[in-house]
PDB file of N, CA, C and O in Angstrom:
ATOM      1  N   UNK A   1     124.072 107.431  88.908  1.00  0.00           N
ATOM      2  CA  UNK A   1     125.063 106.484  89.305  1.00  0.00           C
ATOM      3  C   UNK A   1     125.980 106.306  87.994  1.00  0.00           C
ATOM      4  O   UNK A   1     125.517 105.968  86.905  1.00  0.00           O
ATOM      5  N   UNK A   2     127.244 106.558  88.220  1.00  0.00           N
ATOM      6  CA  UNK A   2     128.231 106.357  87.053  1.00  0.00           C
ATOM      7  C   UNK A   2     128.800 104.974  87.003  1.00  0.00           C
ATOM      8  O   UNK A   2     128.301 103.973  87.518  1.00  0.00           O
ATOM      9  N   UNK A   3     129.835 105.046  86.362  1.00  0.00           N
ATOM     10  CA  UNK A   3     130.485 103.602  86.147  1.00  0.00           C
ATOM     11  C   UNK A   3     130.982 103.021  87.562  1.00  0.00           C
ATOM     12  O   UNK A   3     131.798 103.678  88.207  1.00  0.00           O
ATOM     13  N   UNK A   4     130.587 102.024  87.958  1.00  0.00           N
ATOM     14  CA  UNK A   4     130.746 101.183  89.271  1.00  0.00           C
ATOM     15  C   UNK A   4     132.016 100.284  89.145  1.00  0.00           C
ATOM     16  O   UNK A   4     132.314  99.837  88.037  1.00  0.00           O
ATOM     17  N   UNK A   5     132.795  99.997  90.278  1.00  0.00           N
ATOM     18  CA  UNK A   5     133.862  98.929  90.235  1.00  0.00           C
ATOM     19  C   UNK A   5     133.431  97.941  91.212  1.00  0.00           C
ATOM     20  O   UNK A   5     132.825  98.265  92.233  1.00  0.00           O
ATOM     21  N   UNK A   6     133.742  96.697  90.909  1.00  0.00           N
ATOM     22  CA  UNK A   6     133.717  95.535  91.901  1.00  0.00           C
ATOM     23  C   UNK A   6     134.242  95.878  93.199  1.00  0.00           C
ATOM     24  O   UNK A   6     133.657  95.470  94.203  1.00  0.00           O
ATOM     25  N   UNK A   7     135.412  96.671  93.297  1.00  0.00           N
ATOM     26  CA  UNK A   7     135.959  96.961  94.567  1.00  0.00           C
ATOM     27  C   UNK A   7     134.965  97.864  95.299  1.00  0.00           C
ATOM     28  O   UNK A   7     134.692  97.586  96.467  1.00  0.00           O
ATOM     29  N   UNK A   8     134.372  98.976  94.678  1.00  0.00           N
ATOM     30  CA  UNK A   8     133.522  99.845  95.308  1.00  0.00           C
ATOM     31  C   UNK A   8     132.229  99.132  95.938  1.00  0.00           C
ATOM     32  O   UNK A   8     131.745  99.468  97.018  1.00  0.00           O
ATOM     33  N   UNK A   9     131.715  98.067  95.094  1.00  0.00           N
ATOM     34  CA  UNK A   9     130.637  97.343  95.673  1.00  0.00           C
ATOM     35  C   UNK A   9     131.061  96.600  96.955  1.00  0.00           C
ATOM     36  O   UNK A   9     130.333  96.591  97.948  1.00  0.00           O
ATOM     37  N   UNK A  10     132.259  95.974  96.913  1.00  0.00           N
ATOM     38  CA  UNK A  10     132.675  95.182  97.932  1.00  0.00           C
ATOM     39  C   UNK A  10     133.084  96.055  99.154  1.00  0.00           C
ATOM     40  O   UNK A  10     132.913  95.620 100.293  1.00  0.00           O
ATOM     41  N   UNK A  11     133.579  97.181  98.947  1.00  0.00           N
ATOM     42  CA  UNK A  11     133.879  98.244 100.109  1.00  0.00           C
ATOM     43  C   UNK A  11     132.509  98.710 100.619  1.00  0.00           C
ATOM     44  O   UNK A  11     132.418  99.034 101.803  1.00  0.00           O
ATOM     45  N   UNK A  12     131.520  98.763  99.876  1.00  0.00           N
ATOM     46  CA  UNK A  12     130.321  99.480 100.428  1.00  0.00           C
ATOM     47  C   UNK A  12     129.576  98.353 101.224  1.00  0.00           C
ATOM     48  O   UNK A  12     128.918  98.669 102.215  1.00  0.00           O
ATOM     49  N   UNK A  13     129.661  97.081 100.829  1.00  0.00           N
ATOM     50  CA  UNK A  13     129.194  96.085 101.689  1.00  0.00           C
ATOM     51  C   UNK A  13     129.842  95.861 102.962  1.00  0.00           C
ATOM     52  O   UNK A  13     129.206  95.504 103.954  1.00  0.00           O
ATOM     53  N   UNK A  14     131.165  96.073 102.960  1.00  0.00           N
ATOM     54  CA  UNK A  14     132.067  96.110 104.074  1.00  0.00           C
ATOM     55  C   UNK A  14     131.794  97.119 105.103  1.00  0.00           C
ATOM     56  O   UNK A  14     131.834  96.845 106.303  1.00  0.00           O
ATOM     57  N   UNK A  15     131.520  98.264 104.651  1.00  0.00           N
ATOM     58  CA  UNK A  15     131.241  99.484 105.395  1.00  0.00           C
ATOM     59  C   UNK A  15     129.852  99.303 106.175  1.00  0.00           C
ATOM     60  O   UNK A  15     129.631  99.826 107.267  1.00  0.00           O
ATOM     61  N   UNK A  16     128.945  98.497 105.475  1.00  0.00           N
ATOM     62  CA  UNK A  16     127.675  98.185 106.210  1.00  0.00           C
ATOM     63  C   UNK A  16     127.717  97.062 107.093  1.00  0.00           C
ATOM     64  O   UNK A  16     126.836  96.827 107.920  1.00  0.00           O
ATOM     65  N   UNK A  17     128.804  96.328 106.906  1.00  0.00           N
ATOM     66  CA  UNK A  17     128.867  94.957 107.765  1.00  0.00           C
ATOM     67  C   UNK A  17     128.073  93.884 107.178  1.00  0.00           C
ATOM     68  O   UNK A  17     127.776  92.888 107.838  1.00  0.00           O
ATOM     69  N   UNK A  18     127.691  94.058 105.878  1.00  0.00           N
ATOM     70  CA  UNK A  18     126.817  93.008 105.290  1.00  0.00           C
ATOM     71  C   UNK A  18     127.494  91.923 104.650  1.00  0.00           C
ATOM     72  O   UNK A  18     128.565  92.064 104.060  1.00  0.00           O
ATOM     73  N   UNK A  19     126.826  90.749 104.772  1.00  0.00           N
ATOM     74  CA  UNK A  19     127.290  89.528 103.930  1.00  0.00           C
ATOM     75  C   UNK A  19     126.922  89.650 102.515  1.00  0.00           C
ATOM     76  O   UNK A  19     126.087  90.469 102.131  1.00  0.00           O
ATOM     77  N   UNK A  20     127.555  88.822 101.721  1.00  0.00           N
ATOM     78  CA  UNK A  20     127.085  88.826 100.380  1.00  0.00           C
ATOM     79  C   UNK A  20     125.522  88.412 100.157  1.00  0.00           C
ATOM     80  O   UNK A  20     124.747  88.889  99.328  1.00  0.00           O
ATOM     81  N   UNK A  21     125.261  87.349 101.164  1.00  0.00           N
ATOM     82  CA  UNK A  21     123.788  86.919 101.247  1.00  0.00           C
ATOM     83  C   UNK A  21     122.755  88.045 101.596  1.00  0.00           C
ATOM     84  O   UNK A  21     121.621  88.146 101.128  1.00  0.00           O
ATOM     85  N   UNK A  22     123.383  88.905 102.542  1.00  0.00           N
ATOM     86  CA  UNK A  22     122.388  90.165 102.875  1.00  0.00           C
ATOM     87  C   UNK A  22     122.379  90.963 101.620  1.00  0.00           C
ATOM     88  O   UNK A  22     121.252  91.247 101.212  1.00  0.00           O
ATOM     89  N   UNK A  23     123.318  91.356 100.967  1.00  0.00           N
ATOM     90  CA  UNK A  23     123.255  92.096  99.673  1.00  0.00           C
ATOM     91  C   UNK A  23     122.315  91.376  98.574  1.00  0.00           C
ATOM     92  O   UNK A  23     121.543  91.992  97.840  1.00  0.00           O
ATOM     93  N   UNK A  24     122.462  90.259  98.574  1.00  0.00           N
ATOM     94  CA  UNK A  24     121.544  89.319  97.640  1.00  0.00           C
ATOM     95  C   UNK A  24     120.187  89.691  97.871  1.00  0.00           C
ATOM     96  O   UNK A  24     119.458  90.154  96.993  1.00  0.00           O
ATOM     97  N   UNK A  25     119.801  89.461  99.221  1.00  0.00           N
ATOM     98  CA  UNK A  25     118.538  89.455  99.691  1.00  0.00           C
ATOM     99  C   UNK A  25     117.877  91.122  99.539  1.00  0.00           C
ATOM    100  O   UNK A  25     116.741  91.396  99.153  1.00  0.00           O
ATOM    101  N   UNK A  26     118.770  91.931  99.891  1.00  0.00           N
ATOM    102  CA  UNK A  26     118.333  93.303  99.810  1.00  0.00           C
ATOM    103  C   UNK A  26     117.933  93.621  98.261  1.00  0.00           C
ATOM    104  O   UNK A  26     116.929  94.269  97.964  1.00  0.00           O
ATOM    105  N   UNK A  27     118.712  93.161  97.457  1.00  0.00           N
ATOM    106  CA  UNK A  27     118.793  93.644  95.924  1.00  0.00           C
ATOM    107  C   UNK A  27     118.056  92.802  95.215  1.00  0.00           C
ATOM    108  O   UNK A  27     117.759  93.151  94.073  1.00  0.00           O
ATOM    109  N   UNK A  28     117.609  91.556  95.697  1.00  0.00           N
ATOM    110  CA  UNK A  28     116.782  90.689  94.783  1.00  0.00           C
ATOM    111  C   UNK A  28     117.623  89.881  93.823  1.00  0.00           C
ATOM    112  O   UNK A  28     117.083  89.340  92.858  1.00  0.00           O
ATOM    113  N   UNK A  29     118.827  89.783  94.027  1.00  0.00           N
ATOM    114  CA  UNK A  29     119.655  89.096  93.065  1.00  0.00           C
ATOM    115  C   UNK A  29     120.287  87.813  93.737  1.00  0.00           C
ATOM    116  O   UNK A  29     120.095  87.674  94.944  1.00  0.00           O
ATOM    117  N   UNK A  30     120.988  86.913  93.092  1.00  0.00           N
ATOM    118  CA  UNK A  30     121.366  85.712  93.607  1.00  0.00           C
ATOM    119  C   UNK A  30     122.827  86.100  94.311  1.00  0.00           C
ATOM    120  O   UNK A  30     123.501  87.095  94.044  1.00  0.00           O
ATOM    121  N   UNK A  31     123.124  85.105  95.236  1.00  0.00           N
ATOM    122  CA  UNK A  31     124.576  85.250  95.817  1.00  0.00           C
ATOM    123  C   UNK A  31     125.780  85.219  94.868  1.00  0.00           C
ATOM    124  O   UNK A  31     126.746  85.981  94.913  1.00  0.00           O
ATOM    125  N   UNK A  32     125.556  84.152  93.946  1.00  0.00           N
ATOM    126  CA  UNK A  32     126.675  84.256  92.828  1.00  0.00           C
ATOM    127  C   UNK A  32     126.739  85.453  92.005  1.00  0.00           C
ATOM    128  O   UNK A  32     127.811  85.835  91.534  1.00  0.00           O
ATOM    129  N   UNK A  33     125.532  86.122  91.791  1.00  0.00           N
ATOM    130  CA  UNK A  33     125.672  87.492  91.137  1.00  0.00           C
ATOM    131  C   UNK A  33     126.370  88.538  91.775  1.00  0.00           C
ATOM    132  O   UNK A  33     127.092  89.360  91.209  1.00  0.00           O
ATOM    133  N   UNK A  34     126.049  88.449  93.328  1.00  0.00           N
ATOM    134  CA  UNK A  34     126.816  89.447  94.061  1.00  0.00           C
ATOM    135  C   UNK A  34     128.314  89.196  93.897  1.00  0.00           C
ATOM    136  O   UNK A  34     129.133  90.065  93.597  1.00  0.00           O
ATOM    137  N   UNK A  35     128.599  87.799  94.148  1.00  0.00           N
ATOM    138  CA  UNK A  35     130.040  87.617  93.836  1.00  0.00           C
ATOM    139  C   UNK A  35     130.604  88.180  92.732  1.00  0.00           C
ATOM    140  O   UNK A  35     131.482  89.042  92.791  1.00  0.00           O
ATOM    141  N   UNK A  36     130.026  87.623  91.473  1.00  0.00           N
ATOM    142  CA  UNK A  36     130.449  88.239  90.170  1.00  0.00           C
ATOM    143  C   UNK A  36     130.423  89.737  90.200  1.00  0.00           C
ATOM    144  O   UNK A  36     131.321  90.290  89.565  1.00  0.00           O
ATOM    145  N   UNK A  37     129.628  90.429  90.772  1.00  0.00           N
ATOM    146  CA  UNK A  37     129.693  92.000  90.888  1.00  0.00           C
ATOM    147  C   UNK A  37     130.906  92.526  91.609  1.00  0.00           C
ATOM    148  O   UNK A  37     131.481  93.569  91.302  1.00  0.00           O
ATOM    149  N   UNK A  38     131.279  91.646  92.682  1.00  0.00           N
ATOM    150  CA  UNK A  38     132.444  92.077  93.466  1.00  0.00           C
ATOM    151  C   UNK A  38     133.713  91.761  92.849  1.00  0.00           C
ATOM    152  O   UNK A  38     134.713  92.209  93.410  1.00  0.00           O
ATOM    153  N   UNK A  39     133.863  91.048  91.760  1.00  0.00           N
ATOM    154  CA  UNK A  39     135.049  90.511  91.202  1.00  0.00           C
ATOM    155  C   UNK A  39     135.999  91.734  90.952  1.00  0.00           C
ATOM    156  O   UNK A  39     135.544  92.877  90.915  1.00  0.00           O
ATOM    157  N   UNK A  40     137.170  91.494  90.802  1.00  0.00           N
ATOM    158  CA  UNK A  40     138.125  92.417  90.360  1.00  0.00           C
ATOM    159  C   UNK A  40     138.194  92.569  88.827  1.00  0.00           C
ATOM    160  O   UNK A  40     137.954  91.603  88.103  1.00  0.00           O
ATOM    161  N   UNK A  41     138.507  93.722  88.354  1.00  0.00           N
ATOM    162  CA  UNK A  41     138.497  94.061  86.900  1.00  0.00           C
ATOM    163  C   UNK A  41     137.105  94.345  86.509  1.00  0.00           C
ATOM    164  O   UNK A  41     136.363  94.856  87.348  1.00  0.00           O
ATOM    165  N   UNK A  42     136.651  94.062  85.282  1.00  0.00           N
ATOM    166  CA  UNK A  42     135.559  94.498  84.727  1.00  0.00           C
ATOM    167  C   UNK A  42     134.301  93.733  85.342  1.00  0.00           C
ATOM    168  O   UNK A  42     134.392  92.519  85.527  1.00  0.00           O
ATOM    169  N   UNK A  43     133.170  94.392  85.652  1.00  0.00           N
ATOM    170  CA  UNK A  43     132.107  93.902  86.227  1.00  0.00           C
ATOM    171  C   UNK A  43     131.444  92.768  85.384  1.00  0.00           C
ATOM    172  O   UNK A  43     131.172  92.964  84.200  1.00  0.00           O
ATOM    173  N   UNK A  44     131.171  91.506  86.041  1.00  0.00           N
ATOM    174  CA  UNK A  44     130.700  90.481  85.087  1.00  0.00           C
ATOM    175  C   UNK A  44     129.282  90.219  85.290  1.00  0.00           C
ATOM    176  O   UNK A  44     128.703  89.299  84.712  1.00  0.00           O
ATOM    177  N   UNK A  45     128.710  91.028  86.115  1.00  0.00           N
ATOM    178  CA  UNK A  45     127.194  90.851  86.324  1.00  0.00           C
ATOM    179  C   UNK A  45     126.524  91.728  85.379  1.00  0.00           C
ATOM    180  O   UNK A  45     127.169  92.569  84.753  1.00  0.00           O
ATOM    181  N   UNK A  46     125.254  91.583  85.233  1.00  0.00           N
ATOM    182  CA  UNK A  46     124.529  92.335  84.265  1.00  0.00           C
ATOM    183  C   UNK A  46     124.400  93.748  84.750  1.00  0.00           C
ATOM    184  O   UNK A  46     124.502  93.987  85.953  1.00  0.00           O
ATOM    185  N   UNK A  47     124.160  94.789  83.785  1.00  0.00           N
ATOM    186  CA  UNK A  47     123.924  96.022  84.246  1.00  0.00           C
ATOM    187  C   UNK A  47     122.791  96.197  85.219  1.00  0.00           C
ATOM    188  O   UNK A  47     122.886  96.931  86.203  1.00  0.00           O
ATOM    189  N   UNK A  48     121.649  95.458  84.898  1.00  0.00           N
ATOM    190  CA  UNK A  48     120.446  95.661  85.674  1.00  0.00           C
ATOM    191  C   UNK A  48     120.689  95.057  87.044  1.00  0.00           C
ATOM    192  O   UNK A  48     120.160  95.613  88.007  1.00  0.00           O
ATOM    193  N   UNK A  49     121.433  93.980  87.230  1.00  0.00           N
ATOM    194  CA  UNK A  49     121.908  93.402  88.385  1.00  0.00           C
ATOM    195  C   UNK A  49     122.799  94.472  89.266  1.00  0.00           C
ATOM    196  O   UNK A  49     122.538  94.720  90.443  1.00  0.00           O
ATOM    197  N   UNK A  50     123.644  94.938  88.700  1.00  0.00           N
ATOM    198  CA  UNK A  50     124.620  95.988  89.358  1.00  0.00           C
ATOM    199  C   UNK A  50     123.717  97.126  89.710  1.00  0.00           C
ATOM    200  O   UNK A  50     123.966  97.638  90.801  1.00  0.00           O
ATOM    201  N   UNK A  51     122.739  97.629  89.040  1.00  0.00           N
ATOM    202  CA  UNK A  51     121.993  98.845  89.445  1.00  0.00           C
ATOM    203  C   UNK A  51     121.174  98.349  90.662  1.00  0.00           C
ATOM    204  O   UNK A  51     121.075  99.162  91.581  1.00  0.00           O
ATOM    205  N   UNK A  52     120.572  97.149  90.819  1.00  0.00           N
ATOM    206  CA  UNK A  52     119.830  96.723  91.904  1.00  0.00           C
ATOM    207  C   UNK A  52     120.856  96.487  93.144  1.00  0.00           C
ATOM    208  O   UNK A  52     120.555  96.797  94.297  1.00  0.00           O
ATOM    209  N   UNK A  53     121.936  95.982  92.830  1.00  0.00           N
ATOM    210  CA  UNK A  53     122.846  96.014  94.183  1.00  0.00           C
ATOM    211  C   UNK A  53     123.350  97.316  94.544  1.00  0.00           C
ATOM    212  O   UNK A  53     123.509  97.507  95.750  1.00  0.00           O
ATOM    213  N   UNK A  54     123.646  98.289  93.714  1.00  0.00           N
ATOM    214  CA  UNK A  54     124.033  99.509  93.957  1.00  0.00           C
ATOM    215  C   UNK A  54     122.872 100.410  94.726  1.00  0.00           C
ATOM    216  O   UNK A  54     123.176 101.203  95.616  1.00  0.00           O
ATOM    217  N   UNK A  55     121.605 100.216  94.315  1.00  0.00           N
ATOM    218  CA  UNK A  55     120.462 100.665  94.913  1.00  0.00           C
ATOM    219  C   UNK A  55     120.289 100.285  96.237  1.00  0.00           C
ATOM    220  O   UNK A  55     120.077 101.125  97.111  1.00  0.00           O
ATOM    221  N   UNK A  56     120.369  98.913  96.499  1.00  0.00           N
ATOM    222  CA  UNK A  56     120.177  98.293  97.840  1.00  0.00           C
ATOM    223  C   UNK A  56     121.277  98.972  98.812  1.00  0.00           C
ATOM    224  O   UNK A  56     121.043  99.289  99.978  1.00  0.00           O
ATOM    225  N   UNK A  57     122.398  99.128  98.210  1.00  0.00           N
ATOM    226  CA  UNK A  57     123.491  99.669  99.170  1.00  0.00           C
ATOM    227  C   UNK A  57     123.292 100.999  99.470  1.00  0.00           C
ATOM    228  O   UNK A  57     123.473 101.420 100.612  1.00  0.00           O
ATOM    229  N   UNK A  58     122.907 101.760  98.482  1.00  0.00           N
ATOM    230  CA  UNK A  58     122.586 103.212  98.489  1.00  0.00           C
ATOM    231  C   UNK A  58     121.405 103.483  99.501  1.00  0.00           C
ATOM    232  O   UNK A  58     121.501 104.345 100.374  1.00  0.00           O
ATOM    233  N   UNK A  59     120.438 102.804  99.355  1.00  0.00           N
ATOM    234  CA  UNK A  59     119.265 102.699 100.273  1.00  0.00           C
ATOM    235  C   UNK A  59     119.643 102.454 101.748  1.00  0.00           C
ATOM    236  O   UNK A  59     118.934 102.876 102.662  1.00  0.00           O
ATOM    237  N   UNK A  60     120.662 101.831 101.933  1.00  0.00           N
ATOM    238  CA  UNK A  60     121.099 101.447 103.363  1.00  0.00           C
ATOM    239  C   UNK A  60     122.098 102.590 103.760  1.00  0.00           C
ATOM    240  O   UNK A  60     122.465 102.638 104.934  1.00  0.00           O
ATOM    241  N   UNK A  61     122.461 103.313 103.053  1.00  0.00           N
ATOM    242  CA  UNK A  61     123.285 104.663 103.594  1.00  0.00           C
ATOM    243  C   UNK A  61     124.636 104.763 102.840  1.00  0.00           C
ATOM    244  O   UNK A  61     125.441 105.591 103.266  1.00  0.00           O
ATOM    245  N   UNK A  62     124.965 104.017 101.779  1.00  0.00           N
ATOM    246  CA  UNK A  62     126.274 104.138 101.115  1.00  0.00           C
ATOM    247  C   UNK A  62     126.032 105.256 100.123  1.00  0.00           C
ATOM    248  O   UNK A  62     124.950 105.515  99.596  1.00  0.00           O
ATOM    249  N   UNK A  63     127.235 105.913  99.928  1.00  0.00           N
ATOM    250  CA  UNK A  63     127.303 106.896  98.815  1.00  0.00           C
ATOM    251  C   UNK A  63     128.467 106.387  98.061  1.00  0.00           C
ATOM    252  O   UNK A  63     129.483 106.119  98.703  1.00  0.00           O
ATOM    253  N   UNK A  64     128.449 106.217  96.769  1.00  0.00           N
ATOM    254  CA  UNK A  64     129.403 105.872  95.885  1.00  0.00           C
ATOM    255  C   UNK A  64     130.191 107.159  95.321  1.00  0.00           C
ATOM    256  O   UNK A  64     129.518 108.022  94.757  1.00  0.00           O
ATOM    257  N   UNK A  65     131.365 107.305  95.426  1.00  0.00           N
ATOM    258  CA  UNK A  65     131.977 108.554  95.138  1.00  0.00           C
ATOM    259  C   UNK A  65     132.727 108.118  93.794  1.00  0.00           C
ATOM    260  O   UNK A  65     133.550 107.202  93.804  1.00  0.00           O
ATOM    261  N   UNK A  66     132.388 108.841  92.617  1.00  0.00           N
ATOM    262  CA  UNK A  66     132.862 108.815  91.338  1.00  0.00           C
ATOM    263  C   UNK A  66     134.245 109.501  91.170  1.00  0.00           C
ATOM    264  O   UNK A  66     134.538 110.474  91.865  1.00  0.00           O
ATOM    265  N   UNK A  67     135.055 109.011  90.286  1.00  0.00           N
ATOM    266  CA  UNK A  67     136.197 109.693  89.995  1.00  0.00           C
ATOM    267  C   UNK A  67     135.902 111.201  89.451  1.00  0.00           C
ATOM    268  O   UNK A  67     135.266 111.388  88.414  1.00  0.00           O
ATOM    269  N   UNK A  68     136.425 112.254  90.249  1.00  0.00           N
ATOM    270  CA  UNK A  68     136.107 113.644  89.953  1.00  0.00           C
ATOM    271  C   UNK A  68     137.438 114.396  90.195  1.00  0.00           C
ATOM    272  O   UNK A  68     137.489 115.360  90.959  1.00  0.00           O
ATOM    273  N   UNK A  69     138.471 113.943  89.547  1.00  0.00           N
ATOM    274  CA  UNK A  69     139.688 114.586  89.769  1.00  0.00           C
ATOM    275  C   UNK A  69     140.608 114.045  90.936  1.00  0.00           C
ATOM    276  O   UNK A  69     141.709 114.501  91.246  1.00  0.00           O
ATOM    277  N   UNK A  70     139.943 112.984  91.525  1.00  0.00           N
ATOM    278  CA  UNK A  70     140.670 112.333  92.693  1.00  0.00           C
ATOM    279  C   UNK A  70     140.294 110.652  92.445  1.00  0.00           C
ATOM    280  O   UNK A  70     140.126 110.194  91.314  1.00  0.00           O
ATOM    281  N   UNK A  71     140.215 109.995  93.444  1.00  0.00           N
ATOM    282  CA  UNK A  71     140.002 108.649  93.430  1.00  0.00           C
ATOM    283  C   UNK A  71     138.574 108.203  93.662  1.00  0.00           C
ATOM    284  O   UNK A  71     137.860 108.906  94.377  1.00  0.00           O
ATOM    285  N   UNK A  72     138.124 107.158  93.149  1.00  0.00           N
ATOM    286  CA  UNK A  72     136.705 106.639  93.340  1.00  0.00           C
ATOM    287  C   UNK A  72     136.643 106.010  94.639  1.00  0.00           C
ATOM    288  O   UNK A  72     137.703 105.565  95.079  1.00  0.00           O
ATOM    289  N   UNK A  73     135.615 105.894  95.318  1.00  0.00           N
ATOM    290  CA  UNK A  73     135.611 105.319  96.472  1.00  0.00           C
ATOM    291  C   UNK A  73     134.092 105.196  97.025  1.00  0.00           C
ATOM    292  O   UNK A  73     133.154 105.363  96.246  1.00  0.00           O
ATOM    293  N   UNK A  74     133.890 104.914  98.326  1.00  0.00           N
ATOM    294  CA  UNK A  74     132.572 104.865  98.928  1.00  0.00           C
ATOM    295  C   UNK A  74     132.548 105.292 100.302  1.00  0.00           C
ATOM    296  O   UNK A  74     133.551 105.083 100.984  1.00  0.00           O
ATOM    297  N   UNK A  75     131.460 105.908 100.849  1.00  0.00           N
ATOM    298  CA  UNK A  75     131.331 106.398 102.255  1.00  0.00           C
ATOM    299  C   UNK A  75     130.055 106.215 102.694  1.00  0.00           C
ATOM    300  O   UNK A  75     129.205 105.885 101.867  1.00  0.00           O
ATOM    301  N   UNK A  76     129.722 106.382 103.972  1.00  0.00           N
ATOM    302  CA  UNK A  76     128.486 106.202 104.515  1.00  0.00           C
ATOM    303  C   UNK A  76     127.938 107.828 104.611  1.00  0.00           C
ATOM    304  O   UNK A  76     128.655 108.806 104.821  1.00  0.00           O
ATOM    305  N   UNK A  77     126.701 107.825 104.432  1.00  0.00           N
ATOM    306  CA  UNK A  77     125.985 109.090 104.644  1.00  0.00           C
ATOM    307  C   UNK A  77     126.048 109.613 106.085  1.00  0.00           C
ATOM    308  O   UNK A  77     125.485 110.666 106.384  1.00  0.00           O
TER     309      UNK A  77
END
């Protein structure tokens, strides 16, 4: 997993139709932490919390697309 953005995390949650509470439950972090992770600009949650959130979203079928000559994004498997 490369550098993640708050918008990618929010988009991934949206693709799954999950609430912030569902992400928090699946990742073992608090709802306020999910909210901080989804903030615009620099991620303000801890790297460990971001990793747990991303793992939960990936386990649910999200693929995070890193910038590779194009734009960053998310998609479902």
